N, C-alpha and C positions, 0 to 999 in steps of 0.2 A: 595577752601573755604577761607574766610577771617580768618586770625589768631587772630582776635579780637572778635570772636563770643563766646557765652556762652556755656560752656560744663559742664554737670552734670554727675558724675560717681556714680553709685549705687553699693555699696559693699566695705567694709572697710578691705578687706584682701590684700594679696600680689598682686593680679591682679589689684585691684583698685588703690592701691598706686603706682604701677609701671606704670599704665596708666597716672596718674597725672605727674609723673616724665618724662615719654616719651614726653608728650605734651609740657612741658616746655623746655626740651632739644632740641626739634625740632622746637622751635620758636613760639609756641602759646603764644600770649600776652593777650588774652581775659580771662574772669573769668573761674575758675575751682572750682567746689564744689564737695566734696567727702562725700557721705552719708554713715556712718559706724554704723551698728547696735550695735556693741560691744562698751563698754566704754573704751577699751584699744586702744592704738595706733595700726595701722595696723601692722600685724606680719606674719611671714612665719609659715607654719604648720608642716613641717617635724620634727623640734625639739620636737614637742609635743609627738611623739611616740619614740623619741630617746634620745638625750642628756638632754633636759629639763625634760622629764619624769623621767630620771634616777637621776635628781638632780645635774648633773655635769655641765650643761650649764645654765647661767642666762637667764631670759626672755629678757633682753635688747639685747642679741645676736640675738634674733629672730625678733626684731623690724625692720621694713623696713627702716623707717626714724625717727630720733628723733623729738620731738615735735616742735622744733624751725625750722626744715626744712620747714614745711608747711607755717609758717608765712614768712620765708625768700623767699619762692618761690610763695608767694601770692596765696596759695591754701587754700580755706575755708574747714576745716575738721569739719564736723558735727558728733560728736561722741555720741553714745547711743541713736540714733534715727533711725527709720525705714521708708523707703519709702513704702507707702501703695497703691499708684496707679500711673500709667503713662497714661496721656492723649496724645496720639500720634498726634491727630489732633490739639490740642491746644499747643502742645510742652511744657507740664508742668509735674512736678513730685510733688505729694502730700506726705508730711511727717507726721508722727504720732504726731508731736507736733503742728499740725495745720497750718504749713507754706506750701506755694506753691512755687516751684522753677521753673522758666522758663528756657528753654534750646533751643539752636540751634542744638546742637548735644548731644546725650545721649550715654553713655557707660554702659552696664550692666555687672557687675562683681559679681553677687549674689551668686556664688559658689554652694555648694551642702549641703544637709541636710541628716543626718543619717537615715537609715532604722530602724524603731522601731520594736521590737519583739512583735507581737500581742498576748501576753499571759498574763493572770492574774498574778500579782506579778512582772511584768517587770518594774513597776514604783516604786518599793520599793527604800528606801533611799540609799541603798548600791549597787544598780544596775546602772552601768555607761556606757555611750557612750563616745567616744573620738572625739571631734570636735573642742573644744575651749581650751584656756589656763586654764580656770577654770575647765574644765573637767579633764585636765591633773593633776592639783593640787589635785583634789578629788581622782583620781586613784592612784597617788603616795602615798597617805595616807593609802592605803590598802596594801602596800608592807611591807615585813619584815619577819624575822625568826618567825616561829610559826603561820603564817597566811596562809590561803588557798584561792587562787583566781581561779575562774572558768572563762575561756574565751570562749565565744560562738562565733564561727566563726574562720576558719583557713585561712583567707586572709592576706594581707600584714599588716594591722593594728593589727589584732588579734595576729599574730606571733611576731610583733615588741613589743607589750605590753607584751606578754608572755616572750620574751627574757629579757626584762628589769626587769620584776618582778622576774624572776628566778635568774637573776644576783644579785638582792637585797636579795636573800635568801628565797623568797616566795615559798611555795608549789603551783604548777601551774597545772591545768588540762585544756587542750584545747579540745573543742568539735567541730568536723567538720563533716558536713553531708555527704560529699563526701568520696571517698575511699582514698584520699590523700589531704593534704592542698595544695592550689594553683594549683590544678589539672586543672581547667578550664583556667588558665592563662598560665601555663608552660608545660602541658602535663605530662604524667606519669614519664618519665625518669628523668627529672630535678626536678619535684615536690618531688620525693623520696629523693633527696638530702636534702631538707628542712625538711622533716619528720624525717630523720635520725639525722639531726642537733639538733632538739629539743629533741628527745628522748635521745640522747647522753648527753644532759645537764639536764636530770632528769625530763623533762616535761612528764606528763601522757597524751599522745596524744590519743584521742578516735576518730577514723574515723567511718563513717557510723552511727554517733550518731544523733539521732533525739530527740530534746527537746520537751517535751509535757507540762511542767509546771514549775513554780518557787514557792517553798514553802516559806512562810513568817511567821514571829512572831513579833507582835507589830510594823508593818510597815517596817521591815527589812527582806531581803531575807536570808533564812537559807539553802536552797538547790536547786538543779536543778534536775528535774524529767526527766527521759529518757523513750523513748518508750521501753516497756518490763518490766517496773516497778521499775528500780533502781533509787534511789535518791542519788545524790552526795552532801554531806554536804559542805558548803562553808562559808567563812567570807565575801566575796564580789564577784560580777560578773561584767565582762566587756563584752558588746555585740558589736561585729564588724561584721555585716552582710551586709556591703555595704552602699552606699549612693545613693541619687537620685538628679538630677540637680534641683536647686531652680528656677523654671521657671514660677511661679504663676504670677508675675508682667508682664512678657513678654507675657504670654498667654492672660491675661486680656487686654493687650494693643493691641492685634490683630496681634502679630508677628507670623510668621510661626514657628511651634514647632514640633519636632519629636525627642524624646530622647535628649532634649536640644533645644537651640535656633538655628535654621538653619542659618548659615552664609556662605558667599562665601569665596574665598581664601584670601580676604582682611579683613575678620572678620566683614563684613557688613551684617546686617540682611535683612529681606524682606522689612523693612522700611529703605530707604537710609539715614535717619538721626539717626539711632540707630545701635550701634555696640555691640558685645558680646565677652567677653574674659574669659579665664580660664575654670573652670569646666563645665559651662553651654553652651559653644560654640561647637555646632556640625558643625565642620569645613570641608569644601570641600578642602581636602588637595591636593595641586598641584603636589606634588612628589609622594604620595601614589596612587593618582588617584581615591580616594573614600572618603566618609565622615568618620570622626573619632571624637570622643569626649574623651578627655584625662583628667583624674582627678589627675594630678600630678603637682609637684612643677615647673618643667621646663616650662610647658605650661603657668602657671600663671605668671612666671617670664618673658618670652620672647614674648608671643603673643602681649602684649601691645605696643611694639615698632612698629610692623607692623600695628596694629589698629590705633595708633596715626598718623602714616604717611599717611594712607589711609584717615582718618578723615580730615586731613589737606590738602587734595587734591592730594596727591601722588598716584601713581599706584603701591602699595606695596602688596605683598602676603606673608603670613606666610608659610615658607617652611621648618622650622626645623623639624627633625624627632622626634617622641615621645620619651621621655627619663624619666627614673626614677631610683632611687637608694634605697638600703636598707642596714641597718647594724643590724645584729643579732649575739650576742656573738662575736666570732672571725671571722665571715663571713661578708664580705662586697662585694656588687655587684652593677653593673650598667646594665641597660637594654636599648637598643636603637632600635627603629623601632616598628613594629606592626605585630604580628603573632597570629595564633590560636593554641589551644592546640593540634589539630589534624595534624598540619603541621609537616613535617619531621624534625627530630633533628639530627644535626651533632655536635660531641663534639671534641674539640681540647684541650687535657690536661687530667687531672685525676679527675674523678667524686668522687671517694672514698676519695681522699685527699682534696676535695673541692677547687681545684685549676684548673680552666678550663675556656674555652670560649665555650658557646653553641650557635649554629646557627640554626635558623628555616628557612627552605627552602620550596618554593612552588613546584608544580609538575614539573615545568620547571627548577628546581635547581637554581632559583633566591633567593638570601638572602632577607628574609622579616624582620628579627630581629636578634639581638645578645645580649647575656648576658655574661659579664665577671665577674667571681667569684674569688676573691682573686688574680686576675691578673690585673695589672693596666696599664694605658697609652696606651691603644690599640684602643679606640673608634675613635680617629682621623683617624686611618687607616681603620677601619671597616665601618665607616659612608659612605664614598664614594662608597663602594661596595654595600651597600643597596640602596643608591640614584641612582646608575647607572642602576639598574634593569636588569643586564645582568646575564646569567647563569654562574655558576662556577662548577668546578670539585669537587664533594663532597670529594673524596679521598684526593685531594691536600688541600682542606679546613681543613680537619682533621689533616693534617701533620704539626707539629710544625716547621719543617725544611723549610717549604715553606713560604716565606715572603708574607704578605698580598698584597703588591704591585705587586706581580707576579700572583695574581689570576685574 
């Protein structure tokens, strides 16, 4: 492809901003227009449930590029406007301010949207979801001594919010429908570590909890009703029950959709002039050998490099293993790879002390994923074991005296 063609990027988050950056770094000299629905500069999302939510990290630390970067790199940043339609045949994007943007190549980085709780009262003024910096500001205002926060959902976002709120002195109740938080991600053995972590810090963790309603008074939530008749009084509610990929534009444009935008190893969609990166990309992963859609920071950070190279005519595949991290109280961890909750778990270290590396193995004793908890600088050694796809001896894997290079 000519490096002088017009590129439009839809999505003003990390993935969109990094795509613009990658295009310029790889020599694209044509126009780049970035359409961003939020009025803020593109920013990273992890701080919204961590340092920024706690009030310890300023918003500027989360911003991908300062305002002057866009002008210095000749990137047209359209803030506070939404793309409303993509005409793949005409190669145009319609924006809600009435303008039409022509493109030669289009990159979709539209991210995800939160799942809404379909209950009366869930739209009350003090019921919050965490997706944007404005959401984080509103949630932080609910923290403090003498305040009670109910978190509905025991996934990563729910637990990070709970930890941050509890650290700020807030009384916190977490309602999780399963038997353990994170059970469907980590399996019972490792999920129990996170359950114990939160209860040891004073969180009222209710598992097997099924929410049936939200009581309100003058437009504000006052309590959460549970199956069985109990109502938990509260000052505010945070709902974290997952997200869905924002694929409406892609679907209307006629792209192949299945739990996201279907893309090949190079992030190219069913339309050769349209690429997808970040949360919406259902990627045919060349290392894992199957499709995967990852809603985490590392994907939005690194996929754009491969997408830009492919868009500019290279033969690039995105080969990075899925990665995420979390910080809750005094626990920090990283997760690399992709496994299911039912896969076999092998632990190296001490679960009770919360200092260990957990490995998920398939039936052939190949490592699918690993999580290091309060143990650092090991992923560079573990990553090649996952990528190699070769069987390991589980007993040696669990033995701290055996170097990873010897496995």
